[in-house]
Chimera marker file (.cmm) of the C-alpha trace (Angstrom):
<marker_set name="trace">
<marker id="1" x="-44.099" y="-29.881" z="62.736" r="1" g="1" b="0" radius="0.5"/>
<marker id="2" x="-40.968" y="-32.086" z="61.729" r="1" g="1" b="0" radius="0.5"/>
<marker id="3" x="-38.790" y="-31.609" z="59.015" r="1" g="1" b="0" radius="0.5"/>
<marker id="4" x="-37.695" y="-34.556" z="56.885" r="1" g="1" b="0" radius="0.5"/>
<marker id="5" x="-34.143" y="-36.030" z="57.679" r="1" g="1" b="0" radius="0.5"/>
<marker id="6" x="-31.817" y="-35.817" z="54.565" r="1" g="1" b="0" radius="0.5"/>
<marker id="7" x="-28.904" y="-38.429" z="54.741" r="1" g="1" b="0" radius="0.5"/>
<marker id="8" x="-27.901" y="-41.562" z="52.686" r="1" g="1" b="0" radius="0.5"/>
<marker id="9" x="-29.551" y="-44.853" z="52.714" r="1" g="1" b="0" radius="0.5"/>
<marker id="10" x="-27.682" y="-48.060" z="53.507" r="1" g="1" b="0" radius="0.5"/>
<marker id="11" x="-27.995" y="-49.083" z="49.680" r="1" g="1" b="0" radius="0.5"/>
<marker id="12" x="-26.495" y="-45.867" z="48.484" r="1" g="1" b="0" radius="0.5"/>
<marker id="13" x="-23.428" y="-46.482" z="51.282" r="1" g="1" b="0" radius="0.5"/>
<marker id="14" x="-23.056" y="-49.706" z="49.907" r="1" g="1" b="0" radius="0.5"/>
<marker id="15" x="-22.786" y="-48.885" z="45.998" r="1" g="1" b="0" radius="0.5"/>
<marker id="16" x="-20.456" y="-46.205" z="46.826" r="1" g="1" b="0" radius="0.5"/>
<marker id="17" x="-18.166" y="-48.552" z="48.466" r="1" g="1" b="0" radius="0.5"/>
<marker id="18" x="-18.283" y="-51.052" z="45.923" r="1" g="1" b="0" radius="0.5"/>
<marker id="19" x="-17.364" y="-48.512" z="43.682" r="1" g="1" b="0" radius="0.5"/>
<marker id="20" x="-14.505" y="-47.126" z="45.269" r="1" g="1" b="0" radius="0.5"/>
<marker id="21" x="-13.558" y="-51.069" z="45.721" r="1" g="1" b="0" radius="0.5"/>
<marker id="22" x="-13.467" y="-51.467" z="41.966" r="1" g="1" b="0" radius="0.5"/>
<marker id="23" x="-11.388" y="-48.360" z="41.481" r="1" g="1" b="0" radius="0.5"/>
<marker id="24" x="-8.627" y="-49.609" z="43.914" r="1" g="1" b="0" radius="0.5"/>
<marker id="25" x="-8.400" y="-52.726" z="42.379" r="1" g="1" b="0" radius="0.5"/>
<marker id="26" x="-7.983" y="-51.436" z="39.113" r="1" g="1" b="0" radius="0.5"/>
<marker id="27" x="-5.453" y="-48.785" z="40.289" r="1" g="1" b="0" radius="0.5"/>
<marker id="28" x="-3.458" y="-51.740" z="42.291" r="1" g="1" b="0" radius="0.5"/>
<marker id="29" x="-3.912" y="-53.951" z="38.707" r="1" g="1" b="0" radius="0.5"/>
<marker id="30" x="-2.191" y="-51.189" z="37.020" r="1" g="1" b="0" radius="0.5"/>
<marker id="31" x="0.590" y="-50.602" z="39.671" r="1" g="1" b="0" radius="0.5"/>
<marker id="32" x="1.216" y="-54.556" z="39.158" r="1" g="1" b="0" radius="0.5"/>
<marker id="33" x="1.662" y="-54.136" z="35.430" r="1" g="1" b="0" radius="0.5"/>
<marker id="34" x="3.818" y="-51.341" z="35.565" r="1" g="1" b="0" radius="0.5"/>
<marker id="35" x="5.857" y="-52.858" z="38.145" r="1" g="1" b="0" radius="0.5"/>
<marker id="36" x="6.432" y="-56.228" z="36.063" r="1" g="1" b="0" radius="0.5"/>
<marker id="37" x="7.362" y="-54.100" z="33.193" r="1" g="1" b="0" radius="0.5"/>
<marker id="38" x="9.956" y="-51.885" z="35.202" r="1" g="1" b="0" radius="0.5"/>
<marker id="39" x="11.663" y="-55.351" z="36.362" r="1" g="1" b="0" radius="0.5"/>
<marker id="40" x="11.456" y="-56.574" z="32.877" r="1" g="1" b="0" radius="0.5"/>
<marker id="41" x="13.258" y="-53.373" z="31.751" r="1" g="1" b="0" radius="0.5"/>
<marker id="42" x="15.882" y="-53.701" z="34.418" r="1" g="1" b="0" radius="0.5"/>
<marker id="43" x="17.002" y="-57.496" z="33.022" r="1" g="1" b="0" radius="0.5"/>
<marker id="44" x="17.369" y="-55.744" z="29.914" r="1" g="1" b="0" radius="0.5"/>
<marker id="45" x="19.681" y="-52.774" z="31.205" r="1" g="1" b="0" radius="0.5"/>
<marker id="46" x="21.364" y="-55.713" z="33.785" r="1" g="1" b="0" radius="0.5"/>
<marker id="47" x="22.188" y="-57.510" z="30.398" r="1" g="1" b="0" radius="0.5"/>
<marker id="48" x="23.171" y="-54.687" z="28.751" r="1" g="1" b="0" radius="0.5"/>
<marker id="49" x="25.525" y="-53.228" z="31.217" r="1" g="1" b="0" radius="0.5"/>
<marker id="50" x="27.163" y="-57.311" z="31.827" r="1" g="1" b="0" radius="0.5"/>
<marker id="51" x="27.958" y="-57.590" z="28.406" r="1" g="1" b="0" radius="0.5"/>
<marker id="52" x="29.374" y="-54.172" z="27.736" r="1" g="1" b="0" radius="0.5"/>
<marker id="53" x="31.536" y="-54.453" z="31.191" r="1" g="1" b="0" radius="0.5"/>
<marker id="54" x="32.936" y="-58.101" z="29.968" r="1" g="1" b="0" radius="0.5"/>
<marker id="55" x="33.819" y="-56.581" z="26.340" r="1" g="1" b="0" radius="0.5"/>
<marker id="56" x="35.662" y="-53.514" z="27.971" r="1" g="1" b="0" radius="0.5"/>
<marker id="57" x="37.798" y="-56.128" z="30.388" r="1" g="1" b="0" radius="0.5"/>
<marker id="58" x="38.419" y="-58.210" z="27.831" r="1" g="1" b="0" radius="0.5"/>
<marker id="59" x="39.796" y="-55.267" z="26.439" r="1" g="1" b="0" radius="0.5"/>
<marker id="60" x="42.276" y="-53.828" z="29.258" r="1" g="1" b="0" radius="0.5"/>
<marker id="61" x="43.099" y="-57.198" z="30.235" r="1" g="1" b="0" radius="0.5"/>
<marker id="62" x="44.276" y="-58.359" z="27.005" r="1" g="1" b="0" radius="0.5"/>
<marker id="63" x="42.411" y="-61.726" z="27.035" r="1" g="1" b="0" radius="0.5"/>
<marker id="64" x="39.266" y="-63.373" z="25.943" r="1" g="1" b="0" radius="0.5"/>
<marker id="65" x="36.602" y="-62.537" z="28.694" r="1" g="1" b="0" radius="0.5"/>
<marker id="66" x="33.006" y="-64.378" z="28.872" r="1" g="1" b="0" radius="0.5"/>
<marker id="67" x="29.705" y="-63.481" z="29.922" r="1" g="1" b="0" radius="0.5"/>
<marker id="68" x="27.730" y="-66.604" z="31.157" r="1" g="1" b="0" radius="0.5"/>
<marker id="69" x="24.178" y="-67.670" z="30.559" r="1" g="1" b="0" radius="0.5"/>
<marker id="70" x="22.247" y="-70.006" z="32.583" r="1" g="1" b="0" radius="0.5"/>
<marker id="71" x="18.515" y="-70.483" z="31.063" r="1" g="1" b="0" radius="0.5"/>
<marker id="72" x="17.465" y="-73.285" z="33.428" r="1" g="1" b="0" radius="0.5"/>
<marker id="73" x="18.296" y="-71.180" z="36.836" r="1" g="1" b="0" radius="0.5"/>
<marker id="74" x="16.989" y="-68.164" z="34.928" r="1" g="1" b="0" radius="0.5"/>
<marker id="75" x="20.471" y="-66.321" z="35.396" r="1" g="1" b="0" radius="0.5"/>
<marker id="76" x="23.688" y="-64.484" z="33.792" r="1" g="1" b="0" radius="0.5"/>
<marker id="77" x="27.178" y="-63.287" z="35.252" r="1" g="1" b="0" radius="0.5"/>
<marker id="78" x="29.676" y="-61.061" z="33.919" r="1" g="1" b="0" radius="0.5"/>
<marker id="79" x="33.252" y="-61.632" z="35.090" r="1" g="1" b="0" radius="0.5"/>
<marker id="80" x="34.088" y="-60.046" z="38.364" r="1" g="1" b="0" radius="0.5"/>
<marker id="81" x="30.356" y="-59.314" z="38.689" r="1" g="1" b="0" radius="0.5"/>
<marker id="82" x="27.544" y="-60.426" z="41.018" r="1" g="1" b="0" radius="0.5"/>
<marker id="83" x="25.049" y="-63.261" z="39.462" r="1" g="1" b="0" radius="0.5"/>
<marker id="84" x="22.353" y="-61.679" z="38.227" r="1" g="1" b="0" radius="0.5"/>
<marker id="85" x="18.606" y="-63.573" z="37.785" r="1" g="1" b="0" radius="0.5"/>
<marker id="86" x="15.975" y="-62.159" z="35.487" r="1" g="1" b="0" radius="0.5"/>
<marker id="87" x="11.944" y="-62.256" z="36.269" r="1" g="1" b="0" radius="0.5"/>
<marker id="88" x="10.529" y="-65.808" z="36.090" r="1" g="1" b="0" radius="0.5"/>
<marker id="89" x="7.857" y="-64.476" z="33.274" r="1" g="1" b="0" radius="0.5"/>
<marker id="90" x="10.712" y="-63.773" z="30.765" r="1" g="1" b="0" radius="0.5"/>
<marker id="91" x="11.668" y="-65.714" z="28.553" r="1" g="1" b="0" radius="0.5"/>
<marker id="92" x="15.211" y="-65.323" z="27.413" r="1" g="1" b="0" radius="0.5"/>
<marker id="93" x="16.453" y="-67.120" z="23.955" r="1" g="1" b="0" radius="0.5"/>
<marker id="94" x="20.387" y="-66.766" z="23.246" r="1" g="1" b="0" radius="0.5"/>
<marker id="95" x="21.768" y="-67.375" z="19.809" r="1" g="1" b="0" radius="0.5"/>
<marker id="96" x="25.405" y="-67.154" z="19.766" r="1" g="1" b="0" radius="0.5"/>
<marker id="97" x="28.424" y="-69.173" z="18.037" r="1" g="1" b="0" radius="0.5"/>
<marker id="98" x="28.127" y="-72.784" z="18.475" r="1" g="1" b="0" radius="0.5"/>
<marker id="99" x="31.592" y="-73.135" z="19.857" r="1" g="1" b="0" radius="0.5"/>
<marker id="100" x="30.709" y="-70.555" z="22.796" r="1" g="1" b="0" radius="0.5"/>
<marker id="101" x="27.618" y="-72.363" z="24.084" r="1" g="1" b="0" radius="0.5"/>
<marker id="102" x="25.642" y="-70.536" z="26.656" r="1" g="1" b="0" radius="0.5"/>
<marker id="103" x="27.973" y="-67.402" z="26.773" r="1" g="1" b="0" radius="0.5"/>
<marker id="104" x="29.131" y="-64.334" z="24.922" r="1" g="1" b="0" radius="0.5"/>
<marker id="105" x="33.046" y="-64.117" z="24.480" r="1" g="1" b="0" radius="0.5"/>
<marker id="106" x="34.432" y="-61.435" z="23.902" r="1" g="1" b="0" radius="0.5"/>
<marker id="107" x="38.327" y="-60.970" z="22.471" r="1" g="1" b="0" radius="0.5"/>
<marker id="108" x="41.044" y="-58.333" z="23.666" r="1" g="1" b="0" radius="0.5"/>
<marker id="109" x="40.815" y="-56.647" z="20.469" r="1" g="1" b="0" radius="0.5"/>
<marker id="110" x="37.098" y="-55.936" z="21.272" r="1" g="1" b="0" radius="0.5"/>
<marker id="111" x="35.276" y="-58.397" z="19.068" r="1" g="1" b="0" radius="0.5"/>
<marker id="112" x="33.469" y="-61.105" z="20.241" r="1" g="1" b="0" radius="0.5"/>
<marker id="113" x="31.400" y="-64.226" z="18.943" r="1" g="1" b="0" radius="0.5"/>
<marker id="114" x="28.532" y="-61.895" z="18.174" r="1" g="1" b="0" radius="0.5"/>
<marker id="115" x="25.004" y="-62.865" z="18.570" r="1" g="1" b="0" radius="0.5"/>
<marker id="116" x="21.633" y="-61.593" z="20.241" r="1" g="1" b="0" radius="0.5"/>
<marker id="117" x="19.275" y="-62.128" z="22.909" r="1" g="1" b="0" radius="0.5"/>
<marker id="118" x="15.692" y="-62.313" z="22.420" r="1" g="1" b="0" radius="0.5"/>
<marker id="119" x="13.356" y="-61.339" z="25.908" r="1" g="1" b="0" radius="0.5"/>
<marker id="120" x="9.640" y="-61.855" z="25.673" r="1" g="1" b="0" radius="0.5"/>
<marker id="121" x="6.955" y="-61.882" z="27.759" r="1" g="1" b="0" radius="0.5"/>
<marker id="122" x="3.791" y="-61.733" z="26.511" r="1" g="1" b="0" radius="0.5"/>
<marker id="123" x="3.277" y="-58.851" z="23.908" r="1" g="1" b="0" radius="0.5"/>
<marker id="124" x="6.461" y="-57.504" z="25.254" r="1" g="1" b="0" radius="0.5"/>
<marker id="125" x="9.943" y="-57.915" z="23.228" r="1" g="1" b="0" radius="0.5"/>
<marker id="126" x="13.185" y="-56.927" z="23.319" r="1" g="1" b="0" radius="0.5"/>
<marker id="127" x="16.126" y="-57.612" z="21.431" r="1" g="1" b="0" radius="0.5"/>
<marker id="128" x="20.104" y="-57.233" z="22.268" r="1" g="1" b="0" radius="0.5"/>
<marker id="129" x="22.478" y="-57.545" z="19.569" r="1" g="1" b="0" radius="0.5"/>
<marker id="130" x="25.872" y="-58.459" z="19.985" r="1" g="1" b="0" radius="0.5"/>
<marker id="131" x="28.431" y="-57.202" z="16.872" r="1" g="1" b="0" radius="0.5"/>
<marker id="132" x="30.542" y="-60.000" z="15.927" r="1" g="1" b="0" radius="0.5"/>
<marker id="133" x="33.428" y="-57.639" z="14.742" r="1" g="1" b="0" radius="0.5"/>
<marker id="134" x="33.085" y="-54.650" z="17.065" r="1" g="1" b="0" radius="0.5"/>
<marker id="135" x="31.634" y="-56.697" z="19.979" r="1" g="1" b="0" radius="0.5"/>
<marker id="136" x="29.111" y="-53.464" z="20.385" r="1" g="1" b="0" radius="0.5"/>
<marker id="137" x="26.302" y="-54.076" z="22.452" r="1" g="1" b="0" radius="0.5"/>
<marker id="138" x="22.861" y="-52.445" z="21.476" r="1" g="1" b="0" radius="0.5"/>
<marker id="139" x="19.211" y="-53.185" z="22.799" r="1" g="1" b="0" radius="0.5"/>
<marker id="140" x="15.827" y="-52.385" z="21.508" r="1" g="1" b="0" radius="0.5"/>
<marker id="141" x="12.166" y="-52.948" z="22.369" r="1" g="1" b="0" radius="0.5"/>
<marker id="142" x="10.253" y="-54.731" z="19.346" r="1" g="1" b="0" radius="0.5"/>
<marker id="143" x="6.835" y="-53.896" z="18.248" r="1" g="1" b="0" radius="0.5"/>
<link id1="1" id2="2" r="1" g="1" b="0" radius="0.2"/>
<link id1="2" id2="3" r="1" g="1" b="0" radius="0.2"/>
<link id1="3" id2="4" r="1" g="1" b="0" radius="0.2"/>
<link id1="4" id2="5" r="1" g="1" b="0" radius="0.2"/>
<link id1="5" id2="6" r="1" g="1" b="0" radius="0.2"/>
<link id1="6" id2="7" r="1" g="1" b="0" radius="0.2"/>
<link id1="7" id2="8" r="1" g="1" b="0" radius="0.2"/>
<link id1="8" id2="9" r="1" g="1" b="0" radius="0.2"/>
<link id1="9" id2="10" r="1" g="1" b="0" radius="0.2"/>
<link id1="10" id2="11" r="1" g="1" b="0" radius="0.2"/>
<link id1="11" id2="12" r="1" g="1" b="0" radius="0.2"/>
<link id1="12" id2="13" r="1" g="1" b="0" radius="0.2"/>
<link id1="13" id2="14" r="1" g="1" b="0" radius="0.2"/>
<link id1="14" id2="15" r="1" g="1" b="0" radius="0.2"/>
<link id1="15" id2="16" r="1" g="1" b="0" radius="0.2"/>
<link id1="16" id2="17" r="1" g="1" b="0" radius="0.2"/>
<link id1="17" id2="18" r="1" g="1" b="0" radius="0.2"/>
<link id1="18" id2="19" r="1" g="1" b="0" radius="0.2"/>
<link id1="19" id2="20" r="1" g="1" b="0" radius="0.2"/>
<link id1="20" id2="21" r="1" g="1" b="0" radius="0.2"/>
<link id1="21" id2="22" r="1" g="1" b="0" radius="0.2"/>
<link id1="22" id2="23" r="1" g="1" b="0" radius="0.2"/>
<link id1="23" id2="24" r="1" g="1" b="0" radius="0.2"/>
<link id1="24" id2="25" r="1" g="1" b="0" radius="0.2"/>
<link id1="25" id2="26" r="1" g="1" b="0" radius="0.2"/>
<link id1="26" id2="27" r="1" g="1" b="0" radius="0.2"/>
<link id1="27" id2="28" r="1" g="1" b="0" radius="0.2"/>
<link id1="28" id2="29" r="1" g="1" b="0" radius="0.2"/>
<link id1="29" id2="30" r="1" g="1" b="0" radius="0.2"/>
<link id1="30" id2="31" r="1" g="1" b="0" radius="0.2"/>
<link id1="31" id2="32" r="1" g="1" b="0" radius="0.2"/>
<link id1="32" id2="33" r="1" g="1" b="0" radius="0.2"/>
<link id1="33" id2="34" r="1" g="1" b="0" radius="0.2"/>
<link id1="34" id2="35" r="1" g="1" b="0" radius="0.2"/>
<link id1="35" id2="36" r="1" g="1" b="0" radius="0.2"/>
<link id1="36" id2="37" r="1" g="1" b="0" radius="0.2"/>
<link id1="37" id2="38" r="1" g="1" b="0" radius="0.2"/>
<link id1="38" id2="39" r="1" g="1" b="0" radius="0.2"/>
<link id1="39" id2="40" r="1" g="1" b="0" radius="0.2"/>
<link id1="40" id2="41" r="1" g="1" b="0" radius="0.2"/>
<link id1="41" id2="42" r="1" g="1" b="0" radius="0.2"/>
<link id1="42" id2="43" r="1" g="1" b="0" radius="0.2"/>
<link id1="43" id2="44" r="1" g="1" b="0" radius="0.2"/>
<link id1="44" id2="45" r="1" g="1" b="0" radius="0.2"/>
<link id1="45" id2="46" r="1" g="1" b="0" radius="0.2"/>
<link id1="46" id2="47" r="1" g="1" b="0" radius="0.2"/>
<link id1="47" id2="48" r="1" g="1" b="0" radius="0.2"/>
<link id1="48" id2="49" r="1" g="1" b="0" radius="0.2"/>
<link id1="49" id2="50" r="1" g="1" b="0" radius="0.2"/>
<link id1="50" id2="51" r="1" g="1" b="0" radius="0.2"/>
<link id1="51" id2="52" r="1" g="1" b="0" radius="0.2"/>
<link id1="52" id2="53" r="1" g="1" b="0" radius="0.2"/>
<link id1="53" id2="54" r="1" g="1" b="0" radius="0.2"/>
<link id1="54" id2="55" r="1" g="1" b="0" radius="0.2"/>
<link id1="55" id2="56" r="1" g="1" b="0" radius="0.2"/>
<link id1="56" id2="57" r="1" g="1" b="0" radius="0.2"/>
<link id1="57" id2="58" r="1" g="1" b="0" radius="0.2"/>
<link id1="58" id2="59" r="1" g="1" b="0" radius="0.2"/>
<link id1="59" id2="60" r="1" g="1" b="0" radius="0.2"/>
<link id1="60" id2="61" r="1" g="1" b="0" radius="0.2"/>
<link id1="61" id2="62" r="1" g="1" b="0" radius="0.2"/>
<link id1="62" id2="63" r="1" g="1" b="0" radius="0.2"/>
<link id1="63" id2="64" r="1" g="1" b="0" radius="0.2"/>
<link id1="64" id2="65" r="1" g="1" b="0" radius="0.2"/>
<link id1="65" id2="66" r="1" g="1" b="0" radius="0.2"/>
<link id1="66" id2="67" r="1" g="1" b="0" radius="0.2"/>
<link id1="67" id2="68" r="1" g="1" b="0" radius="0.2"/>
<link id1="68" id2="69" r="1" g="1" b="0" radius="0.2"/>
<link id1="69" id2="70" r="1" g="1" b="0" radius="0.2"/>
<link id1="70" id2="71" r="1" g="1" b="0" radius="0.2"/>
<link id1="71" id2="72" r="1" g="1" b="0" radius="0.2"/>
<link id1="72" id2="73" r="1" g="1" b="0" radius="0.2"/>
<link id1="73" id2="74" r="1" g="1" b="0" radius="0.2"/>
<link id1="74" id2="75" r="1" g="1" b="0" radius="0.2"/>
<link id1="75" id2="76" r="1" g="1" b="0" radius="0.2"/>
<link id1="76" id2="77" r="1" g="1" b="0" radius="0.2"/>
<link id1="77" id2="78" r="1" g="1" b="0" radius="0.2"/>
<link id1="78" id2="79" r="1" g="1" b="0" radius="0.2"/>
<link id1="79" id2="80" r="1" g="1" b="0" radius="0.2"/>
<link id1="80" id2="81" r="1" g="1" b="0" radius="0.2"/>
<link id1="81" id2="82" r="1" g="1" b="0" radius="0.2"/>
<link id1="82" id2="83" r="1" g="1" b="0" radius="0.2"/>
<link id1="83" id2="84" r="1" g="1" b="0" radius="0.2"/>
<link id1="84" id2="85" r="1" g="1" b="0" radius="0.2"/>
<link id1="85" id2="86" r="1" g="1" b="0" radius="0.2"/>
<link id1="86" id2="87" r="1" g="1" b="0" radius="0.2"/>
<link id1="87" id2="88" r="1" g="1" b="0" radius="0.2"/>
<link id1="88" id2="89" r="1" g="1" b="0" radius="0.2"/>
<link id1="89" id2="90" r="1" g="1" b="0" radius="0.2"/>
<link id1="90" id2="91" r="1" g="1" b="0" radius="0.2"/>
<link id1="91" id2="92" r="1" g="1" b="0" radius="0.2"/>
<link id1="92" id2="93" r="1" g="1" b="0" radius="0.2"/>
<link id1="93" id2="94" r="1" g="1" b="0" radius="0.2"/>
<link id1="94" id2="95" r="1" g="1" b="0" radius="0.2"/>
<link id1="95" id2="96" r="1" g="1" b="0" radius="0.2"/>
<link id1="96" id2="97" r="1" g="1" b="0" radius="0.2"/>
<link id1="97" id2="98" r="1" g="1" b="0" radius="0.2"/>
<link id1="98" id2="99" r="1" g="1" b="0" radius="0.2"/>
<link id1="99" id2="100" r="1" g="1" b="0" radius="0.2"/>
<link id1="100" id2="101" r="1" g="1" b="0" radius="0.2"/>
<link id1="101" id2="102" r="1" g="1" b="0" radius="0.2"/>
<link id1="102" id2="103" r="1" g="1" b="0" radius="0.2"/>
<link id1="103" id2="104" r="1" g="1" b="0" radius="0.2"/>
<link id1="104" id2="105" r="1" g="1" b="0" radius="0.2"/>
<link id1="105" id2="106" r="1" g="1" b="0" radius="0.2"/>
<link id1="106" id2="107" r="1" g="1" b="0" radius="0.2"/>
<link id1="107" id2="108" r="1" g="1" b="0" radius="0.2"/>
<link id1="108" id2="109" r="1" g="1" b="0" radius="0.2"/>
<link id1="109" id2="110" r="1" g="1" b="0" radius="0.2"/>
<link id1="110" id2="111" r="1" g="1" b="0" radius="0.2"/>
<link id1="111" id2="112" r="1" g="1" b="0" radius="0.2"/>
<link id1="112" id2="113" r="1" g="1" b="0" radius="0.2"/>
<link id1="113" id2="114" r="1" g="1" b="0" radius="0.2"/>
<link id1="114" id2="115" r="1" g="1" b="0" radius="0.2"/>
<link id1="115" id2="116" r="1" g="1" b="0" radius="0.2"/>
<link id1="116" id2="117" r="1" g="1" b="0" radius="0.2"/>
<link id1="117" id2="118" r="1" g="1" b="0" radius="0.2"/>
<link id1="118" id2="119" r="1" g="1" b="0" radius="0.2"/>
<link id1="119" id2="120" r="1" g="1" b="0" radius="0.2"/>
<link id1="120" id2="121" r="1" g="1" b="0" radius="0.2"/>
<link id1="121" id2="122" r="1" g="1" b="0" radius="0.2"/>
<link id1="122" id2="123" r="1" g="1" b="0" radius="0.2"/>
<link id1="123" id2="124" r="1" g="1" b="0" radius="0.2"/>
<link id1="124" id2="125" r="1" g="1" b="0" radius="0.2"/>
<link id1="125" id2="126" r="1" g="1" b="0" radius="0.2"/>
<link id1="126" id2="127" r="1" g="1" b="0" radius="0.2"/>
<link id1="127" id2="128" r="1" g="1" b="0" radius="0.2"/>
<link id1="128" id2="129" r="1" g="1" b="0" radius="0.2"/>
<link id1="129" id2="130" r="1" g="1" b="0" radius="0.2"/>
<link id1="130" id2="131" r="1" g="1" b="0" radius="0.2"/>
<link id1="131" id2="132" r="1" g="1" b="0" radius="0.2"/>
<link id1="132" id2="133" r="1" g="1" b="0" radius="0.2"/>
<link id1="133" id2="134" r="1" g="1" b="0" radius="0.2"/>
<link id1="134" id2="135" r="1" g="1" b="0" radius="0.2"/>
<link id1="135" id2="136" r="1" g="1" b="0" radius="0.2"/>
<link id1="136" id2="137" r="1" g="1" b="0" radius="0.2"/>
<link id1="137" id2="138" r="1" g="1" b="0" radius="0.2"/>
<link id1="138" id2="139" r="1" g="1" b="0" radius="0.2"/>
<link id1="139" id2="140" r="1" g="1" b="0" radius="0.2"/>
<link id1="140" id2="141" r="1" g="1" b="0" radius="0.2"/>
<link id1="141" id2="142" r="1" g="1" b="0" radius="0.2"/>
<link id1="142" id2="143" r="1" g="1" b="0" radius="0.2"/>
</marker_set>
């Protein structure tokens, strides 16, 4: 008498392969979203750092300095620093004094033209505030 063979059918193996593929796809999507958010946070941090270094440079040098923003090229640059770009999906809106144009100017006494930057991508939003009296630069994630 032969004992019955135990094993998996082809259909059972295909179901397992499909489930593994779906799980891998979900993990990949989650990682991609996390990477995108990390790049956006990095851009916010780089903008804050550029603005703060411009303020420090103005105070140390005793003359006005500007952080320049190019909305079409999606870039910004602090004096003496490399040109930086923000991710394509990130919308940046700059509100500052009219005479400053697409820049934030810091003066030798530490004050500035003031204003803010609003960065948005879907439901994720950040705001960078620049105080006109003190030139302080603060960032926060918005709900």
